[in-house]
C-alpha positions in Angstrom: 1.6 -31.3 19.7 3.2 -34.4 18.2 1.4 -33.5 15.0 2.5 -29.9 15.1 5.0 -29.9 12.2 2.9 -32.2 10.1 -0.2 -29.9 10.5 1.8 -26.8 9.5 3.5 -28.4 6.5 0.7 -30.7 5.2 0.1 -28.3 2.2 3.8 -28.6 1.4 5.1 -32.1 2.3 8.0 -31.7 0.0 9.2 -28.7 2.1 9.3 -30.9 5.2 11.3 -33.5 3.3 13.7 -30.9 2.0 14.2 -29.5 5.5 14.8 -33.0 7.0 17.5 -33.5 4.4 19.5 -30.8 6.2 19.8 -33.0 9.4 23.4 -34.0 8.6 24.5 -30.4 7.8 23.1 -28.4 10.8 22.6 -29.3 14.4 19.3 -27.4 14.8 16.8 -25.7 12.6 13.7 -24.2 14.2 10.4 -23.2 12.9 9.3 -20.1 14.8 6.6 -17.5 15.1 3.1 -17.2 13.7 2.9 -20.6 12.0 3.4 -22.3 15.3 0.8 -20.1 16.9 -1.7 -20.7 14.1 -1.1 -24.5 14.2 -2.0 -24.5 18.0 -5.2 -22.6 17.1 -6.1 -25.2 14.5 -5.9 -22.9 11.5 -5.7 -24.7 8.2 -4.5 -21.9 6.0 -0.8 -22.1 5.1 1.2 -19.0 5.7 4.8 -18.0 5.1 7.2 -19.9 7.3 10.1 -18.5 9.4 13.1 -20.5 10.5 16.1 -19.7 12.7 19.5 -21.3 13.1 23.2 -20.7 13.7 24.6 -17.7 11.7 27.0 -19.5 9.5 24.4 -22.1 8.3 21.8 -19.7 7.0 22.9 -19.1 3.4 24.0 -22.7 2.5 21.0 -24.3 4.2 18.5 -21.9 2.5 20.2 -22.4 -0.9 20.2 -26.2 -0.6 16.5 -26.1 0.3 15.8 -23.9 -2.7 17.7 -26.2 -5.0 15.9 -29.3 -3.6 12.5 -27.7 -4.2 13.4 -25.9 -7.5 12.4 -22.7 -5.8 13.8 -19.1 -6.0 16.5 -18.1 -3.6 17.8 -14.7 -2.6 19.4 -13.0 0.4 17.2 -10.4 2.1 20.0 -9.1 4.3 23.6 -10.2 4.1 24.6 -8.4 7.2 21.9 -9.9 9.4 22.1 -13.3 7.6 18.5 -13.5 6.4 17.6 -15.5 3.2 14.3 -16.2 1.5 13.1 -19.2 -0.6 9.9 -19.0 -2.6 8.2 -22.3 -3.4 4.7 -23.3 -4.7 2.3 -25.1 -2.4 0.0 -28.0 -3.4 -2.7 -25.4 -3.9 -0.6 -23.4 -6.3 0.1 -20.5 -4.0 3.6 -19.0 -3.5 5.0 -19.7 0.0 8.0 -17.8 1.4 10.4 -19.7 3.6 12.6 -17.2 5.5 15.8 -18.4 7.1 17.5 -16.2 9.7 20.3 -16.3 12.2 19.4 -16.2 15.8 18.8 -12.7 16.9 20.7 -13.3 20.1 22.8 -16.0 21.7 20.8 -19.1 21.0 17.1 -20.0 20.6 15.7 -19.1 24.0 17.2 -15.6 24.0 16.0 -15.2 20.4 12.4 -16.1 21.5 12.6 -13.8 24.6 13.5 -10.9 22.3 10.3 -11.3 20.2 7.1 -9.2 20.5 4.4 -11.3 22.2 4.5 -14.7 24.0 2.1 -16.2 21.5 4.7 -15.5 18.8 7.6 -16.7 20.9 7.2 -20.5 20.4 9.3 -22.8 18.2 9.5 -26.3 16.9 12.8 -28.1 16.2 12.6 -29.5 12.6 14.6 -32.6 13.7 12.7 -33.2 16.9 9.1 -32.2 16.0 7.3 -33.8 18.9 7.2 -30.8 21.2 6.7 -27.1 21.2 9.6 -25.0 22.7 7.8 -22.4 24.8 9.9 -20.6 27.4 7.5 -17.8 28.0 4.2 -19.7 28.3 2.8 -18.6 25.0 0.7 -21.7 24.6 -1.1 -21.1 27.9 -1.6 -17.4 27.0 -3.1 -18.5 23.7 -5.4 -21.0 25.4 -6.4 -18.2 27.8 -6.8 -15.8 24.9 -4.4 -13.3 26.4 -1.9 -11.1 24.5 1.2 -10.7 26.7 4.5 -9.0 25.9 7.7 -11.0 25.9 9.5 -8.2 27.7 8.7 -4.8 29.3 10.9 -3.2 26.6 9.2 -4.8 23.6 7.3 -1.7 22.6 10.3 0.5 23.1 12.4 -1.9 21.0 9.9 -1.6 18.1 6.9 0.8 18.6 5.2 -0.6 15.5 4.4 -3.6 17.7 1.6 -1.4 19.2 -0.3 -1.6 15.9 0.5 -5.3 15.7 -1.0 -5.8 19.1 -4.3 -4.3 18.0 -4.4 -6.4 14.9 -3.6 -9.6 16.7 -6.1 -8.8 19.4 -9.0 -8.4 17.0 -8.0 -11.1 14.4 -7.4 -13.8 17.0 -10.1 -12.6 19.4 -7.7 -12.0 22.3 -7.7 -9.7 25.3 -4.7 -7.5 26.0 -3.5 -8.1 29.5 -3.3 -5.1 31.8 0.5 -4.6 32.0 0.8 -4.9 28.2 -2.0 -2.4 27.7 -0.4 0.1 30.0 2.9 -0.2 28.3 1.2 0.3 24.9 -0.2 3.6 26.2 3.2 4.7 27.6 5.1 3.8 24.4 2.7 5.2 21.8 4.5 8.5 21.5 7.5 6.6 20.1 5.5 5.7 17.0 6.8 9.0 15.7 10.3 7.4 15.5 9.0 4.6 13.2 9.2 5.2 9.4 6.1 6.2 7.6 6.5 3.1 5.4 6.4 0.7 8.4 3.5 2.5 9.9 1.6 2.3 6.5 2.3 -1.5 6.1 1.0 -2.3 9.6 -2.0 -0.1 9.1 -2.8 -1.8 5.8 -2.6 -5.2 7.6 -4.8 -3.9 10.4 -7.5 -2.5 8.0 -7.4 -5.8 6.0 -8.4 -7.7 9.1 -11.5 -8.1 11.2 -13.6 -5.5 13.1 -12.1 -2.4 11.6 -14.4 0.0 13.5 -13.4 -1.7 16.7 -9.8 -1.4 15.7 -10.1 2.4 15.1 -11.8 2.7 18.5 -9.0 0.8 20.2 -6.5 2.9 18.4 -8.1 5.9 19.9 -8.2 4.5 23.4 -4.5 3.6 23.3 -3.5 7.0 21.8 -2.5 5.8 18.3 -4.9 8.0 16.4 -3.5 11.2 18.0 -0.1 10.2 16.5 -1.1 8.7 13.1 -4.5 10.0 12.3 -5.0 13.2 14.3 -7.9 14.2 11.9 -9.9 11.2 13.1 -9.0 11.9 16.8 -10.4 15.4 16.4 -13.8 14.1 15.4 -14.6 13.3 19.0 -17.2 15.6 20.6 -18.1 17.4 17.3 -21.9 17.6 17.4 -24.2 17.4 14.4 -27.4 19.1 13.7 -30.8 17.2 13.9 -31.8 14.6 13.0 -28.3 13.2 13.9 -28.0 11.8 17.4 -24.4 10.9 17.3 -21.4 13.1 17.3 -19.1 13.0 14.2 -16.8 10.5 15.8 -19.4 7.9 16.7 -21.3 8.5 13.5 -18.1 7.8 11.5 -17.5 4.6 13.4 -21.1 3.5 12.9 -20.7 4.1 9.1 -17.6 2.0 9.0 -19.3 -0.8 10.9 -22.2 -0.8 8.4 -19.7 -0.9 5.5 -18.1 -3.9 7.1 -21.4 -5.7 7.1 -21.9 -4.9 3.4 -18.5 -6.3 2.6 -19.2 -9.4 4.7 -22.5 -9.9 2.8 -20.8 -9.6 -0.5 -18.1 -12.2 0.5 -20.5 -14.5 2.2 -18.9 -14.0 5.6 -21.8 -12.1 7.3 -23.2 -13.7 10.5 -26.3 -12.2 12.1 
């Protein structure tokens, strides 16, 4: 864990230097979310980075970081105090640094209001020798368990149901029983989520691993009935000989074979 921050930012050491320069201007600046999780998993690919801090510090800190790195700066949301800085990594890829105000009264309350415990960990930029983990996300990650931060998490944002399926498959997790039950109970509220947000999460899901398994899990949870009722209605529709599978299982089998073809073309196929 002492190498946590270094492992996350090794592709962009100049970013770490620019952030450290803010030590005299802000008391705390925390790296949060998926990058902390992925570092614990040992992933080497650099993703976009999310930082949280006190409300009044967001805009000036983000602007100074952008100036220091000769990056692009713009406000994503003035009301919610969210800014973005775009910089280029050592590999030549664009990396987004998002700076946001605490969603609640301080870091711990902010983390407790997030979606899953594996995404509710933080590292203090100025004290990078430990992971701040109030909900036991590191242990859940070690146990390969997907656990909600709060019983109200899906009601607070129903699109998290789709995110749960994506994370489960991409990170090879198992959804714990209370979380799975709450997914099933909250699925009806996906109708309250904008079509655009549903679309974006579905695209992320279908860009990941085990798409046929994802579709089957979507059906088991009840997502298909809400988002893709046409697919849900394929169950039990029998086919004439020589078919042995109904239309639902035949469709999933076809998707699975397509996945193998894509993996062969990209060199990712493993027998």
